[in-house]
C-alpha positions, 0 to 999 in steps of 0.5 A: 367791073363786069365778066365780060371784061373778064372774059376779054383778058382771058381771050386776049391771054390766049392770042398772045401765047399763040402767037409765040408758038405760031408766028413768032414775033413782030417788029424789027430786029435788033442786031446783038455785038458781043460772042460767049457768054454776054450779048449788047443790043443797040436799040431805045426810045421804047416804054413798054418790055415785052416778054415771051418764053423761059427767059428772065428780064430784069428791068432798071431806071436810068439810060437805054441798055439792053443786055443779055447774059447766058450761055453762048447757044442759048443767047443764039437763038435769042431775038429781040425786035423793037416793035413801035414804043415796045422792046419785044423778048423771045427767041428765033423762029418763035421758040417757046422753050429751047430744049428745056433750058433754064433761060437767059437774063436780060438786062434791060434800062430805060428812063420809063416804063409805061407798060410790061408783059409776061407770056410764057415761064420767064419772070419780069423783075421790074424797079419802078415804073411812074405815071399809069401803068399796064402789067399783064401775065398770061402763062406761069411767069412771075412779075415783081414790080419793086414800086409804083409812083401816082399813075392808074395801075392795070394789072392783068393775070391769065394763067398761073403766075402771081404779080407782087407790087411791093410799094408806092401809089396810084390814084386808081387801081384795075386788077383783073384775073383769069387763073390761079395767078396771085396779085398782091398790093398790100405796100402800094397805097390807091385811092380806088379799086376795080377788082374783077376774078373769074377762078382760084387766084387772089387778091391782096391789096391796100385801098383807101377809098371805095372799092369795086369787087366782082368775084366768079369762083374760088378767088378771094379778095382782101383789101386794108387800108380802109376800102369801101366796097361793094360786091357781086360773087357768084361761088365760093370766094370771099371779099374781105375790107378794112 
């Protein structure tokens, strides 16, 4: 992996963040039902979940369902859109964080998750993803994934948010960090890895095959599982493989 790719990650993340402040979200609005502290959104046929702002999202595996819980006035500002295969979650008129509120909780259920991303301070928890998976953070929100199964895992951070994968397997682990966010995937067993860090973010993972590592800055990489590492570095960051 190269500096060019790291630059692309950072540029894409900044673009995602800018869209939240300027033009809001794309896609078709899903009109909610319900009132008070709960809302239900009738939407199906999506494989990706995209979060903008300060709300928290819990992603579960099952039949399609989208519900939201929180203060009634806050839920009135919530906006859900379907954009192709992606469910987009944010606030009306592109609001980033309404009055410093703590945010709503949105529970998203779908049969199979292929991608997830966060732009802002909201957190996302995911029970599992099967096959290839793309995960991205732009901002300070955190993403926690209980398990991945079998495919390639492509994980990217631009900012201070952390990403954790607690278990499962992957045929290939691809990690890019531009900033101070950390990736922890010590419970995920990966056959090979490609890791790039530009900044102070750290990576901890388990790899039982080849691992290409590129370090620019102070971020460290620690790989276990018998990883066979090839390392290029500029700065004080270290790579430890065992």
